[in-house]
LOBA-836503 format. One record per residue: residue number from 1; residue in three letters; x, y, z of N, C-alpha, C in turn. Coordinates in steps of 0.1 Angstrom, whole numbers, plus 5000, padded with zeros to 4 digits. Example, Ala and Ser with C-alpha at 12.3 -4.5 7.8 and 13.67 -1.06 7.14 Angstrom:
# residues 2
+------+------+------+------+------+------+------+------+------+------+------+
: resi : resn :  n.X :  n.Y :  n.Z : ca.X : ca.Y : ca.Z :  c.X :  c.Y :  c.Z :
+------+------+------+------+------+------+------+------+------+------+------+
:    1 :  ALA : 5132 : 4943 : 5078 : 5123 : 4955 : 5078 : 5132 : 4967 : 5078 :
:    2 :  SER : 5128 : 4978 : 5071 : 5137 : 4989 : 5071 : 5129 : 5000 : 5079 :
+------+------+------+------+------+------+------+------+------+------+------+
This chain:
# residues 73
+------+------+------+------+------+------+------+------+------+------+------+
: resi : resn :  n.X :  n.Y :  n.Z : ca.X : ca.Y : ca.Z :  c.X :  c.Y :  c.Z :
+------+------+------+------+------+------+------+------+------+------+------+
:    1 :  MET : 2555 : 0256 : 1268 : 2545 : 0265 : 1263 : 2552 : 0277 : 1255 :
:    2 :  CYS : 2547 : 0280 : 1244 : 2552 : 0291 : 1236 : 2541 : 0301 : 1236 :
:    3 :  SER : 2544 : 0313 : 1239 : 2534 : 0324 : 1240 : 2539 : 0337 : 1235 :
:    4 :  SER : 2530 : 0345 : 1230 : 2533 : 0358 : 1225 : 2523 : 0367 : 1233 :
:    5 :  TYR : 2528 : 0378 : 1238 : 2520 : 0387 : 1246 : 2525 : 0402 : 1244 :
:    6 :  PRO : 2516 : 0412 : 1247 : 2520 : 0426 : 1245 : 2532 : 0429 : 1253 :
:    7 :  PRO : 2541 : 0438 : 1248 : 2553 : 0442 : 1255 : 2551 : 0450 : 1268 :
:    8 :  ASP : 2539 : 0455 : 1269 : 2536 : 0463 : 1282 : 2531 : 0455 : 1293 :
:    9 :  VAL : 2530 : 0441 : 1291 : 2525 : 0432 : 1301 : 2537 : 0427 : 1309 :
:   10 :  GLU : 2537 : 0428 : 1322 : 2548 : 0422 : 1330 : 2548 : 0407 : 1330 :
:   11 :  VAL : 2559 : 0401 : 1328 : 2560 : 0386 : 1327 : 2554 : 0380 : 1340 :
:   12 :  SER : 2558 : 0386 : 1351 : 2553 : 0380 : 1364 : 2538 : 0380 : 1365 :
:   13 :  LYS : 2531 : 0391 : 1360 : 2517 : 0392 : 1360 : 2511 : 0382 : 1350 :
:   14 :  LEU : 2517 : 0380 : 1338 : 2512 : 0371 : 1329 : 2513 : 0357 : 1334 :
:   15 :  VAL : 2524 : 0353 : 1340 : 2525 : 0339 : 1346 : 2515 : 0338 : 1358 :
:   16 :  ASN : 2514 : 0348 : 1366 : 2504 : 0347 : 1377 : 2490 : 0345 : 1372 :
:   17 :  ASN : 2486 : 0352 : 1362 : 2473 : 0350 : 1356 : 2471 : 0337 : 1350 :
:   18 :  LEU : 2481 : 0332 : 1342 : 2480 : 0318 : 1337 : 2478 : 0308 : 1347 :
:   19 :  LYS : 2486 : 0309 : 1358 : 2485 : 0299 : 1369 : 2471 : 0300 : 1376 :
:   20 :  THR : 2466 : 0312 : 1378 : 2454 : 0314 : 1385 : 2442 : 0308 : 1377 :
:   21 :  VAL : 2442 : 0312 : 1364 : 2431 : 0307 : 1355 : 2432 : 0292 : 1353 :
:   22 :  SER : 2443 : 0287 : 1350 : 2445 : 0273 : 1348 : 2441 : 0264 : 1360 :
:   23 :  SER : 2445 : 0269 : 1372 : 2441 : 0263 : 1385 : 2426 : 0262 : 1386 :
:   24 :  ARG : 2420 : 0273 : 1384 : 2405 : 0273 : 1385 : 2399 : 0263 : 1376 :
:   25 :  LEU : 2403 : 0264 : 1363 : 2397 : 0255 : 1353 : 2400 : 0240 : 1356 :
:   26 :  ILE : 2412 : 0237 : 1360 : 2415 : 0223 : 1363 : 2407 : 0218 : 1375 :
:   27 :  ARG : 2406 : 0226 : 1385 : 2399 : 0222 : 1397 : 2384 : 0221 : 1394 :
:   28 :  LYS : 2379 : 0230 : 1385 : 2365 : 0229 : 1382 : 2361 : 0217 : 1373 :
:   29 :  GLU : 2370 : 0214 : 1363 : 2367 : 0203 : 1354 : 2370 : 0190 : 1360 :
:   30 :  PHE : 2381 : 0189 : 1368 : 2385 : 0176 : 1373 : 2384 : 0176 : 1389 :
:   31 :  HIS : 2374 : 0182 : 1394 : 2372 : 0184 : 1408 : 2374 : 0171 : 1416 :
:   32 :  GLU : 2367 : 0161 : 1413 : 2367 : 0148 : 1421 : 2381 : 0141 : 1420 :
:   33 :  HIS : 2387 : 0141 : 1408 : 2400 : 0135 : 1406 : 2411 : 0142 : 1413 :
:   34 :  VAL : 2411 : 0156 : 1412 : 2421 : 0164 : 1418 : 2420 : 0162 : 1433 :
:   35 :  ASN : 2408 : 0163 : 1439 : 2407 : 0162 : 1453 : 2411 : 0149 : 1459 :
:   36 :  GLN : 2412 : 0138 : 1451 : 2416 : 0125 : 1456 : 2431 : 0126 : 1460 :
:   37 :  PHE : 2438 : 0134 : 1453 : 2453 : 0134 : 1454 : 2459 : 0147 : 1459 :
:   38 :  TYR : 2451 : 0158 : 1459 : 2456 : 0171 : 1462 : 2445 : 0180 : 1468 :
:   39 :  ASN : 2447 : 0184 : 1480 : 2437 : 0192 : 1487 : 2443 : 0205 : 1493 :
:   40 :  LYS : 2455 : 0209 : 1488 : 2460 : 0222 : 1493 : 2453 : 0234 : 1487 :
:   41 :  PRO : 2453 : 0245 : 1494 : 2446 : 0257 : 1488 : 2453 : 0263 : 1476 :
:   42 :  VAL : 2465 : 0260 : 1473 : 2472 : 0265 : 1461 : 2475 : 0253 : 1452 :
:   43 :  PHE : 2474 : 0255 : 1439 : 2476 : 0244 : 1430 : 2491 : 0244 : 1424 :
:   44 :  TRP : 2496 : 0256 : 1421 : 2509 : 0257 : 1415 : 2519 : 0263 : 1426 :
:   45 :  THR : 2531 : 0261 : 1424 : 2541 : 0267 : 1433 : 2543 : 0282 : 1428 :
:   46 :  GLY : 2550 : 0290 : 1435 : 2553 : 0303 : 1431 : 2564 : 0305 : 1421 :
:   47 :  ALA : 2571 : 0294 : 1419 : 2582 : 0294 : 1409 : 2578 : 0293 : 1395 :
:   48 :  TYR : 2586 : 0299 : 1386 : 2584 : 0297 : 1372 : 2597 : 0300 : 1365 :
:   49 :  PHE : 2598 : 0296 : 1352 : 2610 : 0299 : 1344 : 2605 : 0305 : 1331 :
:   50 :  VAL : 2612 : 0315 : 1327 : 2608 : 0322 : 1314 : 2621 : 0324 : 1306 :
:   51 :  ALA : 2621 : 0322 : 1294 : 2632 : 0325 : 1285 : 2627 : 0331 : 1272 :
:   52 :  SER : 2634 : 0341 : 1267 : 2630 : 0347 : 1255 : 2639 : 0342 : 1244 :
:   53 :  CYS : 2635 : 0344 : 1232 : 2642 : 0339 : 1220 : 2640 : 0348 : 1208 :
:   54 :  GLY : 2644 : 0360 : 1209 : 2642 : 0369 : 1198 : 2652 : 0365 : 1186 :
:   55 :  GLY : 2648 : 0369 : 1174 : 2656 : 0367 : 1163 : 2654 : 0353 : 1156 :
:   56 :  VAL : 2645 : 0345 : 1160 : 2642 : 0333 : 1154 : 2627 : 0332 : 1151 :
:   57 :  THR : 2623 : 0324 : 1141 : 2609 : 0322 : 1138 : 2603 : 0312 : 1148 :
:   58 :  ILE : 2590 : 0312 : 1148 : 2583 : 0302 : 1156 : 2586 : 0288 : 1151 :
:   59 :  GLU : 2587 : 0286 : 1138 : 2590 : 0273 : 1133 : 2604 : 0268 : 1137 :
:   60 :  GLN : 2614 : 0277 : 1137 : 2627 : 0274 : 1142 : 2627 : 0270 : 1157 :
:   61 :  LEU : 2620 : 0278 : 1165 : 2619 : 0275 : 1179 : 2612 : 0261 : 1182 :
:   62 :  LYS : 2601 : 0259 : 1175 : 2594 : 0246 : 1176 : 2604 : 0234 : 1173 :
:   63 :  SER : 2611 : 0236 : 1162 : 2620 : 0226 : 1157 : 2631 : 0223 : 1168 :
:   64 :  TYR : 2636 : 0234 : 1173 : 2647 : 0233 : 1184 : 2641 : 0225 : 1196 :
:   65 :  VAL : 2629 : 0229 : 1200 : 2624 : 0222 : 1212 : 2621 : 0207 : 1209 :
:   66 :  GLU : 2615 : 0204 : 1198 : 2612 : 0191 : 1194 : 2625 : 0182 : 1193 :
:   67 :  LYS : 2636 : 0188 : 1190 : 2648 : 0180 : 1189 : 2655 : 0177 : 1202 :
:   68 :  GLN : 2650 : 0184 : 1213 : 2657 : 0182 : 1226 : 2653 : 0168 : 1231 :
:   69 :  SER : 2662 : 0162 : 1239 : 2660 : 0149 : 1245 : 2649 : 0151 : 1256 :
:   70 :  SER : 2641 : 0140 : 1257 : 2631 : 0140 : 1268 : 2638 : 0136 : 1281 :
:   71 :  PRO : 2632 : 0139 : 1292 : 2638 : 0136 : 1305 : 2641 : 0121 : 1307 :
:   72 :  ASP : 2633 : 0113 : 1299 : 2634 : 0098 : 1300 : 2646 : 0093 : 1292 :
:   73 :  ASN : 2652 : 0101 : 1284 : 2663 : 0096 : 1275 : 2676 : 0098 : 1281 :
+------+------+------+------+------+------+------+------+------+------+------+
């Protein structure tokens, strides 16, 4: 995921909000399917990875990511 956000927002709060909202939306939209396989009260783990990449354009970043090998290769 590539994201831009205001510099006064803490990365940990941004990630927490993304996880909270996405969990709610996924559970709401795919309730029956998710409950077949997953019934824990939390959807995501507490872990996350963030990297910054100043000095490059979005196009350069996308190109770099697209050229990376997939886990299956």
